[in-house]
C-alpha positions as CSV (number, residue, x, y, z in Angstrom):
1,M,110.8,114.6,133.4
2,P,112.6,118.0,132.8
3,Y,113.7,118.9,129.4
4,N,116.5,121.2,128.4
5,R,117.0,123.2,125.0
6,A,119.5,120.4,124.0
7,T,117.0,117.5,124.7
8,E,114.3,118.9,123.0
9,L,116.5,119.5,119.9
10,A,117.7,116.0,120.2
11,L,114.0,114.8,120.2
12,L,113.3,117.1,117.2
13,E,116.2,115.5,115.3
14,W,115.2,111.8,116.2
15,T,111.7,112.5,114.8
16,N,113.0,113.4,111.4
17,T,114.8,110.0,111.3
18,F,111.2,108.5,110.1
19,P,109.9,108.8,106.7
20,L,108.1,111.9,106.9
21,D,106.6,114.2,104.2
22,S,108.3,117.2,105.4
23,R,110.9,118.1,107.9
24,V,110.0,118.9,111.4
25,E,111.5,122.2,112.7
26,S,109.4,123.1,115.9
27,V,106.7,122.2,117.9
28,P,103.8,123.5,116.2
29,N,104.8,121.1,113.2
30,L,103.7,118.2,115.8
31,T,100.2,119.6,117.2
32,D,98.1,118.5,114.3
33,G,98.8,114.5,115.0
34,V,100.1,114.0,111.3
35,V,103.8,113.5,112.1
36,F,102.5,111.2,115.1
37,A,100.5,109.1,112.8
38,K,103.6,108.5,110.4
39,M,105.6,107.6,113.1
40,L,103.3,105.1,114.5
41,E,102.7,103.6,111.1
42,D,106.6,103.2,110.7
43,I,107.0,101.4,114.5
44,D,104.1,99.4,113.6
45,P,101.6,99.4,110.9
46,S,98.8,97.3,112.3
47,Y,98.4,100.1,114.9
48,A,98.6,103.2,112.7
49,V,95.8,105.6,112.4
50,R,95.0,106.6,109.0
51,H,91.7,108.6,109.3
52,L,92.7,111.9,110.6
53,E,90.2,114.9,111.0
54,K,91.0,118.1,109.1
55,D,91.0,121.5,110.8
56,V,87.5,122.5,109.8
57,G,85.0,124.8,111.7
58,T,85.5,127.1,114.2
59,S,87.2,125.2,116.8
60,K,90.2,123.7,115.0
61,W,92.0,122.3,118.2
62,L,89.1,119.9,119.1
63,G,89.8,118.2,115.7
64,K,93.7,118.4,116.6
65,K,92.8,117.1,120.2
66,K,90.8,114.1,118.3
67,N,93.6,113.0,116.4
68,L,95.8,113.1,119.3
69,E,93.4,110.9,121.5
70,A,93.2,108.4,118.8
71,I,97.1,108.1,118.2
72,H,97.5,108.0,122.1
73,R,95.2,105.2,122.4
74,S,96.7,103.2,119.5
75,L,100.3,104.0,120.9
76,L,98.9,102.8,124.7
77,R,97.8,99.4,122.9
78,Y,101.1,98.7,121.3
79,I,103.1,99.5,124.6
80,N,100.7,97.1,126.6
81,N,100.9,94.3,123.8
82,T,104.5,94.7,122.6
83,C,106.7,96.8,125.2
84,E,107.5,95.4,128.8
85,G,108.5,97.8,131.8
86,L,107.1,100.9,130.7
87,D,103.7,100.9,133.0
88,S,105.4,103.0,136.0
89,F,107.0,105.4,133.2
90,I,103.3,106.1,131.4
91,L,101.8,106.7,135.0
92,D,104.3,109.1,136.1
93,N,104.6,111.1,133.0
94,P,101.0,111.6,131.8
95,V,100.6,113.4,128.4
96,D,97.9,116.4,128.4
97,L,96.4,116.1,124.8
98,N,94.5,119.5,125.7
99,A,97.5,121.6,126.1
100,I,99.2,120.2,123.2
101,A,96.1,120.7,120.6
102,Q,94.9,124.1,122.1
103,H,98.0,125.9,123.3
104,E,100.8,124.1,121.5
105,D,102.3,123.5,124.9
106,A,106.1,122.3,124.2
107,G,106.5,120.3,127.5
108,E,103.8,118.0,126.8
109,T,104.8,117.4,123.2
110,F,108.0,116.4,124.2
111,K,106.5,113.9,126.8
112,L,104.4,112.6,123.7
113,L,107.9,112.1,121.8
114,T,109.6,110.7,124.7
115,L,106.6,108.0,124.9
116,F,107.1,107.3,121.1
117,L,111.2,107.1,122.1
118,M,110.5,104.5,124.6
119,A,108.0,102.6,122.4
120,A,110.5,102.2,119.4
121,I,113.5,101.3,121.8
122,K,111.4,98.8,123.7
123,G,109.3,97.5,120.7
124,A,109.9,94.6,118.2
125,N,112.3,96.5,116.0
126,L,114.8,97.6,118.4
127,Q,117.9,96.9,116.2
128,K,116.4,99.1,113.4
129,Y,115.9,102.4,115.6
130,V,119.1,101.8,117.6
131,S,120.8,101.6,114.1
132,K,119.2,104.8,112.8
133,I,119.9,106.7,116.0
134,T,123.9,105.5,115.5
135,T,124.3,106.1,111.7
136,T,121.7,109.1,111.1
137,L,122.4,111.3,114.6
138,D,125.7,113.2,115.7
139,A,127.3,112.3,119.1
140,S,125.8,115.1,121.1
141,T,122.2,114.2,119.9
142,Q,123.1,110.3,120.6
143,G,124.3,111.2,124.1
144,E,120.9,113.0,124.7
145,I,119.0,110.1,123.5
146,A,120.7,107.5,125.5
147,G,120.1,110.2,128.7
148,I,116.2,110.3,128.1
149,I,116.4,106.4,128.0
150,K,118.3,106.0,131.1
151,K,116.1,108.3,133.1
152,A,113.0,106.3,131.8
153,D,114.7,103.1,133.0
154,A,115.6,104.7,136.4
155,V,112.0,105.7,136.8
156,E,110.9,102.1,136.4
157,T,113.1,100.6,138.4
158,T,112.6,102.9,141.3
159,R,109.0,102.1,141.0
160,V,109.5,98.4,141.2
161,V,112.0,98.9,144.3
162,T,109.5,101.1,146.1
163,G,106.5,98.6,145.3
164,N,109.0,95.6,146.6
165,S,109.8,97.5,149.9
166,G,106.6,98.4,150.8
167,T,105.3,94.9,150.8
168,T,108.0,93.9,153.5
169,V,106.5,92.1,156.2
170,N,107.2,92.5,160.2
171,P,108.7,89.4,161.4
172,T,107.7,89.8,164.8
173,H,104.1,89.3,164.3
174,D,102.5,86.1,163.2
175,A,103.0,85.8,159.3
176,E,100.0,84.0,158.1
177,L,97.6,86.4,160.0
178,E,99.1,89.2,158.9
179,L,99.3,88.0,155.3
180,E,95.7,86.9,155.6
181,E,94.5,90.5,156.9
182,K,96.6,92.2,154.3
183,Y,95.0,90.2,151.6
184,A,91.6,90.3,152.7
185,H,91.7,94.4,152.9
186,M,93.7,94.4,149.8
187,A,91.1,92.0,148.0
188,V,88.4,94.4,149.2
189,E,90.0,97.3,148.0
190,H,91.0,95.8,144.7
191,E,87.3,94.9,144.0
192,T,86.4,98.6,144.7
193,L,88.7,99.9,142.6
194,K,88.1,97.7,139.7
195,K,84.2,98.8,139.9
196,K,85.3,102.6,140.3
197,H,87.5,102.0,137.3
198,A,84.7,100.3,135.2
199,D,82.3,102.9,136.4
200,F,84.9,105.5,135.2
201,I,85.5,103.7,131.6
202,S,81.7,103.6,131.3
203,R,81.2,107.0,131.8
204,F,84.0,108.1,129.9
205,E,82.9,106.2,126.9
206,R,79.2,107.5,127.1
207,L,80.6,111.0,127.4
208,Q,83.0,110.7,124.5
209,Q,80.0,109.5,122.2
210,S,77.9,112.1,123.4
211,H,80.9,114.6,122.6
212,D,81.3,112.9,119.2
213,E,77.7,113.0,118.8
214,L,77.4,116.8,119.4
215,L,80.5,117.7,117.4
216,D,78.6,116.1,114.3
217,H,75.5,118.0,115.2
218,S,77.3,121.0,115.4
219,N,78.9,120.6,112.1
220,K,75.8,119.9,110.7
221,Q,74.2,122.9,112.1
222,D,77.1,124.9,110.8
223,N,76.6,123.6,107.2
224,K,72.8,124.4,107.6
225,L,73.6,127.9,108.7
226,K,76.1,128.6,106.0
227,A,73.6,127.2,103.3
228,Y,70.8,129.3,104.6
229,E,72.8,132.3,104.6
230,N,73.9,131.5,100.8
231,S,70.3,130.9,99.8
232,D,68.1,133.7,98.2
233,D,64.9,132.1,99.6
234,G,63.7,135.1,101.7
235,D,64.8,136.9,105.0
236,Q,65.9,134.1,107.3
237,T,67.3,136.3,109.8
238,D,65.5,135.3,112.8
239,Y,65.8,131.6,112.1
240,I,69.7,132.3,111.8
241,R,69.8,134.1,114.9
242,S,67.9,131.1,116.7
243,L,70.6,128.6,115.2
244,N,73.3,130.9,116.4
245,H,71.7,130.6,119.6
246,R,71.6,127.2,119.7
247,I,75.1,126.4,118.4
248,Q,76.2,128.6,121.3
249,E,74.0,126.7,123.5
250,Q,75.7,123.2,122.2
251,E,79.0,124.6,122.5
252,D,78.8,125.4,125.9
253,L,77.4,121.9,126.5
254,I,80.5,120.7,124.6
255,A,82.8,122.6,126.9
256,S,81.2,121.4,129.9
257,Q,81.3,117.9,128.4
258,E,84.9,118.3,127.7
259,S,85.6,119.5,131.5
260,Q,83.7,116.8,132.6
261,V,85.8,114.2,130.1
262,E,89.0,115.8,131.5
263,S,88.2,115.3,135.2
264,D,87.2,111.9,134.4
265,R,90.6,111.3,132.9
266,I,92.4,112.8,135.7
267,A,90.5,110.3,138.1
268,R,90.9,107.6,136.0
269,E,94.7,108.3,135.9
270,R,95.1,108.4,139.5
271,L,93.1,105.3,140.0
272,S,95.4,103.8,137.7
273,K,98.2,104.9,139.6
274,E,96.8,103.6,142.9
275,L,96.2,100.1,141.0
276,S,99.4,100.0,139.7
277,V,100.9,100.7,143.3
278,L,98.8,98.2,144.8
279,R,99.2,95.4,142.1
280,P,102.6,94.4,143.2
281,A,101.4,94.0,146.9
282,A,98.5,92.0,145.8
283,Q,100.9,89.9,143.3
284,R,103.2,89.3,146.4
285,L,100.5,88.4,148.8
286,V,99.0,86.0,146.3
287,E,102.3,84.4,146.0
288,V,102.7,84.2,149.6
289,E,99.4,82.4,149.9
290,D,100.3,80.2,147.4
291,E,103.7,79.3,149.2
292,V,101.6,78.7,152.2
293,K,99.3,76.5,150.5
294,E,102.5,74.6,148.8
295,L,103.8,74.2,152.4
296,K,100.7,72.8,153.6
297,T,100.3,70.4,150.9
298,A,104.0,69.1,151.3
299,N,103.6,68.7,155.0
300,I,100.9,66.2,154.3
301,A,102.5,64.6,151.4
302,L,105.7,64.2,154.1
303,S,103.3,62.6,156.8
304,R,102.0,60.3,153.9
305,K,105.3,59.3,152.4
306,A,106.6,58.7,156.1
307,N,103.8,56.0,156.4
308,T,104.5,54.4,153.2
309,V,108.4,54.4,153.3
310,D,108.0,50.5,155.0
311,H,105.5,49.6,152.2
312,Y,107.7,50.8,149.7
313,Q,110.9,49.2,151.2
314,K,108.8,45.9,150.9
315,K,108.4,46.2,147.3
316,V,112.0,47.1,146.3
317,E,112.6,43.3,145.4
318,H,109.5,43.0,143.3
319,L,110.4,46.3,141.6
320,T,113.7,44.9,140.5
321,M,112.0,41.9,138.9
322,V,109.7,44.0,136.9
323,E,112.6,46.2,135.9
324,K,114.3,43.2,134.4
325,E,110.9,42.2,132.6
326,N,110.4,45.9,131.4
327,T,114.1,46.0,130.0
328,A,113.4,42.5,128.0
329,L,110.2,44.1,126.7
330,R,111.8,47.3,125.5
331,E,114.2,45.1,123.8
332,K,111.3,43.3,121.8
333,I,109.5,46.5,121.1
334,D,112.6,48.1,119.9
335,T,112.8,45.0,117.3
336,L,108.9,45.1,116.3
337,Q,109.4,48.9,115.5
338,G,112.4,48.4,113.5
339,N,110.1,45.5,111.6
340,Q,107.4,47.9,111.5
341,K,109.6,51.0,110.0
342,D,111.0,48.3,107.3
343,F,107.1,47.2,106.6
344,D,106.0,50.7,106.2
345,R,108.7,51.4,103.9
346,V,108.3,48.5,101.6
347,Y,104.3,49.5,101.7
348,D,105.0,52.9,100.5
349,D,107.0,51.8,97.8
350,N,104.5,49.3,96.5
351,A,101.9,52.0,96.4
352,K,104.1,54.3,94.4
353,I,104.9,51.6,92.1
354,K,101.3,50.9,91.8
355,T,100.4,54.4,91.1
356,T,102.9,54.9,88.5
357,L,101.2,51.4,86.8
358,K,98.0,53.1,87.1
359,E,99.3,56.3,85.4
360,Y,100.9,54.3,82.7
361,Q,98.2,52.3,82.0
362,Q,96.0,55.3,81.6
363,R,98.5,57.0,79.1
364,F,98.4,53.7,77.1
365,H,94.8,53.7,76.8
366,S,95.0,57.2,75.5
367,Y,97.4,56.3,72.9
368,E,94.9,53.1,71.7
369,L,92.3,55.8,71.5
370,T,94.4,57.8,69.2
371,Y,95.4,54.8,67.1
372,V,91.7,54.0,66.6
373,E,91.0,57.7,65.8
374,L,94.0,57.7,63.2
375,S,92.5,54.6,61.7
376,T,89.0,56.0,61.1
377,Q,90.7,59.0,59.8
378,K,92.5,56.8,57.2
379,K,89.6,55.1,56.3
380,H,87.8,58.1,55.7
381,I,90.7,59.3,53.5
382,E,90.5,56.5,51.6
383,E,86.9,56.7,50.9
384,Q,87.4,60.2,49.8
385,L,90.2,59.5,47.7
386,R,88.1,56.7,45.7
387,L,85.2,59.2,45.3
388,R,87.9,62.0,44.0
389,D,89.3,59.2,41.7
390,D,85.5,58.5,40.2
391,Q,84.9,62.1,39.8
392,L,88.4,63.0,38.2
393,Q,87.6,60.4,35.5
394,V,84.2,61.9,34.6
395,L,85.8,65.4,34.5
396,T,88.5,64.3,32.4
397,A,86.1,62.7,30.0
398,R,83.9,66.1,29.9
399,Q,87.4,67.7,29.4
400,Q,88.1,65.9,26.6
401,H,84.7,66.5,25.0
402,D,84.8,70.0,25.9
403,E,88.1,70.6,24.3
404,K,87.0,68.6,20.8
405,F,84.0,71.1,21.0
406,I,86.2,74.2,21.2
407,D,88.6,73.1,18.7
408,Q,85.6,72.6,16.1
409,L,84.2,76.2,17.2
410,Q,87.8,77.7,16.6
411,E,87.7,76.0,13.1
412,Q,84.4,77.3,12.3
413,I,85.7,81.0,13.5
414,K,88.6,80.9,11.4
415,T,86.8,79.5,7.9
416,G,83.8,81.7,8.5
417,N,81.3,78.9,9.0
418,L,80.3,80.4,12.4
419,A,78.5,83.4,10.9
420,D,76.3,81.2,8.7
421,S,75.5,79.0,11.6
422,T,74.2,82.1,13.6
423,S,70.6,83.3,13.4
424,P,69.5,85.5,10.7
425,D,68.8,88.3,13.0
426,S,72.1,88.8,14.0
427,P,74.6,90.7,12.0
428,T,77.0,88.2,11.3
429,G,73.9,86.2,9.6
430,K,73.6,88.9,6.9
431,Q,77.0,89.2,5.6
432,G,80.3,87.0,5.3
433,G,83.3,88.8,5.4
434,L,83.8,92.6,6.3
435,N,86.4,94.9,5.5
436,L,88.0,97.7,7.7
437,E,85.5,100.4,6.9
438,E,82.5,98.1,7.5
439,E,84.1,96.7,10.8
440,L,84.3,100.4,12.0
441,E,80.8,101.4,11.1
442,R,79.6,98.1,12.6
443,S,81.6,98.9,15.9
444,E,79.2,101.8,16.4
445,D,76.3,99.4,16.1
446,P,74.8,98.9,19.6
447,I,74.1,95.2,19.0
448,P,77.4,93.4,20.4
449,N,79.8,91.7,17.9
450,L,79.4,87.9,18.6
451,L,83.2,87.3,17.2
452,L,84.8,89.8,19.6
453,E,82.5,88.7,22.5
454,I,83.9,85.2,22.0
455,S,87.5,86.2,21.6
456,R,86.7,88.1,24.9
457,L,85.2,85.2,26.6
458,K,88.0,83.0,25.7
459,A,90.9,85.5,27.0
460,E,88.8,85.9,30.3
461,N,88.5,82.0,30.2
462,Q,92.2,81.5,29.8
463,L,93.1,84.1,32.5
464,L,90.4,82.3,34.9
465,K,92.5,79.3,34.5
466,S,95.6,80.8,34.8
467,N,94.3,82.6,38.1
468,T,92.6,79.5,39.6
469,A,95.7,77.5,38.8
470,G,93.6,74.5,37.7
471,T,95.3,71.2,37.8
472,T,95.6,68.6,35.1
473,N,95.4,65.1,35.0
474,A,99.3,64.6,35.4
475,T,99.0,66.4,38.5
476,L,96.2,64.6,40.0
477,R,97.8,61.2,39.6
478,I,101.2,62.8,41.4
479,D,98.7,63.9,44.0
480,L,97.4,60.3,44.4
481,E,100.9,58.8,44.5
482,E,101.7,61.2,46.9
483,A,98.6,60.2,49.1
484,E,99.4,56.7,48.9
485,R,103.0,57.2,50.0
486,V,101.6,58.9,53.1
487,K,98.9,56.4,53.6
488,K,101.8,53.7,53.7
489,R,103.7,56.0,56.1
490,L,100.8,56.4,58.3
491,Q,100.4,52.8,58.4
492,E,104.4,52.2,59.2
493,N,104.0,54.4,62.1
494,L,100.8,52.8,63.5
495,R,103.0,49.5,63.3
496,D,105.7,51.4,65.2
497,L,103.4,52.7,67.8
498,T,102.1,49.1,68.5
499,E,105.5,47.7,68.9
500,K,106.6,50.4,71.2
501,Y,103.3,50.1,73.0
502,T,104.1,46.2,73.5
503,I,107.9,47.2,74.8
504,G,106.4,49.6,77.1
505,Q,104.3,47.1,78.6
506,E,107.1,44.7,78.9
507,Q,109.5,47.5,80.5
508,L,106.6,48.4,82.8
509,S,106.5,44.8,84.1
510,A,110.2,44.8,84.5
511,M,110.3,47.9,86.2
512,I,107.9,46.3,88.9
513,S,110.1,43.4,89.4
514,E,113.4,44.4,88.8
515,S,116.0,46.5,90.9
516,A,115.8,50.1,91.5
517,G,118.7,50.9,89.0
518,E,116.8,49.0,86.0
519,K,113.6,50.6,87.2
520,E,115.5,54.1,86.7
521,E,116.8,52.9,83.2
522,A,112.9,51.6,82.0
523,I,111.7,54.9,83.2
524,M,114.1,56.9,81.1
525,H,113.6,54.6,78.0
526,T,109.9,54.9,78.5
527,R,109.9,58.6,78.5
528,K,111.9,58.7,75.5
529,L,109.5,56.4,73.5
530,Y,106.8,58.6,74.7
531,L,108.4,61.8,73.5
532,E,109.0,60.0,70.0
533,A,105.3,58.8,69.9
534,N,103.9,62.3,70.5
535,Q,106.6,63.6,67.7
536,E,105.0,61.1,65.3
537,L,101.5,61.7,66.2
538,T,102.1,65.5,65.7
539,N,103.5,64.5,62.4
540,A,100.9,62.2,61.4
541,K,98.2,64.9,62.2
542,S,100.1,67.8,60.2
543,K,100.0,65.1,57.0
544,L,96.4,64.8,57.5
545,A,95.6,68.3,57.2
546,E,97.8,68.5,54.2
547,L,96.0,66.0,52.9
548,Q,92.7,67.3,53.5
549,S,93.9,71.2,52.1
550,E,94.9,69.0,48.9
551,L,91.4,67.5,48.8
552,S,89.7,71.0,49.0
553,G,92.1,72.2,46.3
554,R,91.2,69.7,44.0
555,D,87.3,70.2,44.6
556,R,87.9,74.0,43.6
557,D,89.9,73.2,40.4
558,L,87.0,70.8,39.8
559,V,84.4,73.7,40.1
560,S,86.7,76.2,38.1
561,T,86.8,73.5,35.3
562,K,83.0,73.1,35.1
563,S,82.4,76.6,35.2
564,D,85.2,77.0,31.9
565,L,83.3,74.1,30.2
566,A,80.0,75.7,31.0
567,A,80.9,79.3,29.7
568,V,81.8,78.1,26.3
569,D,78.4,76.3,25.7
570,Q,76.1,79.0,27.2
571,E,75.2,82.3,26.0
572,Q,77.4,85.5,26.8
573,V,75.4,86.6,29.7
574,D,74.6,83.3,31.3
575,A,78.7,82.6,30.9
576,V,79.4,85.6,32.9
577,N,77.1,84.8,35.5
578,S,78.0,81.4,35.7
579,L,81.6,82.4,36.0
580,K,80.7,84.8,38.7
581,A,78.5,82.2,40.5
582,A,81.5,79.8,40.1
583,H,84.0,82.7,41.7
584,E,81.5,82.8,44.7
585,L,81.5,79.1,45.0
586,I,85.1,79.1,45.4
587,S,85.4,82.2,47.6
588,S,82.8,80.4,50.0
589,S,85.0,77.1,49.6
590,L,88.2,79.0,50.6
591,Q,86.3,80.8,53.4
592,N,85.2,77.1,54.8
593,D,88.8,75.7,54.6
594,L,90.1,78.9,56.1
595,L,87.6,77.8,59.2
596,D,88.7,74.5,59.4
597,L,92.3,75.2,59.2
598,Q,91.8,77.8,62.2
599,K,89.7,75.2,64.1
600,K,92.2,72.3,63.4
601,H,94.9,74.8,64.5
602,R,93.3,75.5,67.9
603,D,92.6,71.6,68.2
604,L,96.2,71.0,67.4
605,T,97.4,74.0,69.8
606,T,95.2,72.1,72.7
607,D,96.6,68.6,71.7
608,F,100.1,70.3,72.0
609,N,99.3,71.9,75.3
610,E,97.7,68.6,77.0
611,Q,100.9,66.5,75.6
612,K,103.1,68.9,77.1
613,T,101.0,68.8,80.5
614,Q,101.2,65.0,80.2
615,L,105.0,65.3,79.8
616,V,105.4,67.8,82.4
617,E,103.5,65.4,84.9
618,A,105.4,62.4,83.7
619,L,108.8,63.9,84.5
620,L,107.3,65.3,87.8
621,S,106.2,61.9,88.7
622,K,109.7,60.5,87.7
623,D,111.5,63.0,89.8
624,R,108.9,62.3,92.9
625,L,109.7,58.6,92.5
626,M,113.5,59.4,92.5
627,Q,112.9,61.7,95.6
628,D,110.9,59.1,97.4
629,L,113.5,56.3,96.7
630,A,116.4,58.6,98.1
631,A,114.0,59.5,101.1
632,T,113.4,56.2,102.1
633,K,116.9,55.6,102.5
634,D,117.2,58.4,104.9
635,R,114.3,57.9,106.4
636,S,115.3,56.8,109.7
637,G,117.8,59.6,110.2
638,S,115.4,62.4,109.3
639,T,112.1,61.3,110.9
640,T,112.5,64.2,113.5
641,D,113.7,66.9,111.2
642,G,110.6,66.2,109.1
643,Q,108.4,66.6,112.0
644,A,110.1,69.8,113.0
645,Q,109.6,71.2,109.5
646,A,105.9,70.1,109.3
647,R,105.7,71.7,112.5
648,A,107.2,75.0,111.2
649,I,105.1,75.1,108.1
650,I,101.9,74.5,110.0
651,E,102.8,77.3,112.4
652,A,103.4,79.5,109.5
653,E,100.4,78.6,107.8
654,E,98.5,79.7,111.2
655,K,100.6,83.2,111.4
656,L,99.6,83.7,107.5
657,R,96.0,83.1,108.3
658,E,95.7,85.3,111.2
659,Q,97.3,88.1,109.2
660,L,94.8,87.5,106.4
661,H,91.8,87.7,108.9
662,K,93.2,90.9,110.6
663,Q,93.8,92.2,107.1
664,D,90.1,91.4,106.0
665,A,88.7,93.0,109.4
666,L,90.7,96.3,108.7
667,I,89.6,96.4,105.2
668,Q,86.0,96.2,106.4
669,D,86.5,98.8,108.8
670,L,88.1,101.0,106.3
671,Q,85.4,100.6,103.9
672,R,82.8,101.1,106.7
673,K,84.7,104.2,107.5
674,L,85.0,105.5,103.9
675,K,81.4,105.1,103.5
676,T,80.7,107.1,106.6
677,A,82.7,109.8,105.7
678,E,81.2,109.9,102.3
679,E,78.1,110.1,103.8
680,N,78.9,112.9,105.9
681,T,80.9,115.1,103.4
682,P,79.7,118.8,103.1
683,E,78.6,117.9,99.7
684,A,76.3,115.2,101.0
685,Q,74.8,117.4,103.4
686,K,74.3,120.1,101.1
687,A,72.3,117.9,99.0
688,A,70.2,116.6,101.5
689,N,69.6,120.1,102.9
690,D,68.7,121.2,99.4
691,S,66.2,118.3,99.1
692,M,64.7,119.1,102.4
693,I,64.1,122.7,101.4
694,K,62.7,121.4,98.0
695,N,60.4,119.4,99.7
696,L,59.3,122.1,102.2
697,T,58.5,124.2,99.3
698,R,56.6,121.9,97.6
699,E,54.3,121.0,100.7
700,N,53.6,124.9,101.3
701,T,52.7,125.4,97.5
702,L,50.4,122.0,97.8
703,M,49.1,123.4,101.1
704,A,48.2,126.9,99.7
705,T,46.7,125.6,96.6
706,A,44.2,123.5,98.5
707,W,43.4,126.2,100.8
708,Y,42.5,128.5,97.7
709,D,40.6,125.4,96.2
710,L,38.6,125.0,99.3
711,T,37.9,128.5,99.6
712,S,36.8,128.9,96.1
713,R,34.4,125.8,96.8
714,L,33.0,127.3,99.6
715,Q,32.2,130.6,98.1
716,S,30.6,128.8,95.2
717,N,27.9,127.3,97.9
718,H,27.2,130.7,99.5
719,V,29.4,130.0,102.4
720,V,31.8,132.8,103.5
721,L,35.2,131.5,104.9
722,Q,36.5,134.0,107.5
723,R,40.2,134.2,107.6
724,R,42.5,136.9,109.3
725,Q,43.3,139.7,107.0
726,D,47.3,139.6,107.2
727,A,49.1,141.8,105.0
728,P,51.0,139.5,102.0
729,K,54.5,140.1,102.1
730,S,55.6,137.9,98.9
731,W,54.8,138.9,95.5
732,L,53.1,135.8,94.8
733,N,50.7,136.3,97.5
734,K,50.1,140.1,96.8
735,Q,49.1,138.8,93.4
736,R,46.6,136.4,94.6
737,Q,45.2,138.7,97.0
738,M,44.6,141.1,94.2
739,V,43.0,138.5,92.2
740,N,40.6,137.0,94.9
741,T,39.5,140.3,96.3
742,P,35.9,141.0,95.3
743,S,35.4,144.2,93.7
744,R,33.7,147.0,95.6
745,R,30.3,148.5,94.5
């Protein structure tokens, strides 16, 4: 197909309508294959070629050619699987990828662009690309694009007409014999061409594989050559020269292989053209043969029918009676089918009602378990309250005794009798009262003043009492009364729950026996009762947590009171230590309470989530019941629609499953390619070469060391080892020769 300047500009403008990284201005921008890969990915992402070779090495056009070949193969697969009516256009307009990659041929490049245009127009996204052409391009460019499409369609139409005209049959000869002869001749040619085509394909694949292997080997040798040129391990000129010679030989071999591949490709295209020319004739021959077979079969059937006409006429009266019986049976079948539908509907309703009943039974069973748990907790709290009452009485008696003792001590301190009752070794036991000067002198004495210590301890005791917020007997009585009120309220809640459970059972039985409207009312009332029961249960648990926290606070107050009383009876140091121990005990108790509260908070959160889930499930079950009741009314009219929807859903699931399988396979392929690319990177090859050089150096060192060791042993055994005296070249060998050479006398 010839291309003028306007057509070329129109194709370039159409190319820029695709989502590209940069704008295409000329043909050289297309020769590396990147733009074509972007276009193919936009046409159909499943046929996209995402791994393109970079222009690395001495022959850059080989990488371009490989990229273009991969894109061309993927485009042809897309055309064969999606587009129709482009076979003749592809055969009449073959694309020379060598010319595009090596010489940047504009004509071959525009042929490939035309092939992309026809694939986009004939593909699955026709509306998308037509709208792009009509909205983004000007009128002249649209006219050129339309002319290209018309020319391509004209080529396909001409091919079809030529193929059909070549298969006309001369009516003067015997039609059957001529068709059989042509069929046999074309079948032989077809088999021969198939074998040749398979042979060429096999040869092409082998050559392509060997070509890829040679390219990989050439790249490896280039990397080795560069590594050896950059290394400083000695003179490698001969080795580099040999490698250059081998590289030249391999490049010659690659060129010969490419020429062979090109000749095989041309032969394959020629055979493909012949096969496309012969395919319509073969198809027509097969159709004619099928028509002949059909005519023979029809002739035999007509002869048999002619023999059975009389027999059929005799059975007409009998068939009339059978038809009447069939009509009666059909009416009975329709009646039975209607009864069966009613039975199925009633059976489904009963199954749903049974399921609902089972769910409500399970929920009421959980309510019973909650009731038993609350009863157990109530008994435990009552027992704890009784123990706390006993402890409170004991502590009250102790407190009264301690208060009396403190009052006596305060009176003794005021009257000065406390100084007489102390030990004679203390400063207060020697003298009664002291004036200001003596007190100032005594303040410098290292022995502590007991009166000052007692007053200080009293102040600390009062401060500790105020900080720990110790409770009095009146406060404890108020708390006990509050606990009794909470206990009564919990008992009332339990009675209400029992009554509601009984009402729920009655409503459930009524829901099973009564009509649909009454069932709906019973379900709504039951859901309301369920929500109220959940709310009351949450309140009861919160009250229980408050009671437990109050009990722990009372325990802390009791410990604080004990420590205060012990601080008065004991000595100064022991009292301070006991106060510290009491504070540590209180802090540990507070920490334990904090951990318990955190655990209870988590438990309450879990219970709340479970109750919320149960509520949602109950609402969903109610909605399902309503939907099922509504669906049973319209089931007779919507059975076919449901089946069609089910089939559509199944087909959609199958398509999604196929897409998932394709994506998994594509991901595995990409991972495998990525792993191969990582293994073939220049860094990996350089590391492998370095490792190989190190191994060879180590082996040479070991061999030299072993040889010198063997020489020394043989010389010690009075055996002379003869060796050719080569002049040493390296510094290490020269030093070894100087050391090992015996001195001449």
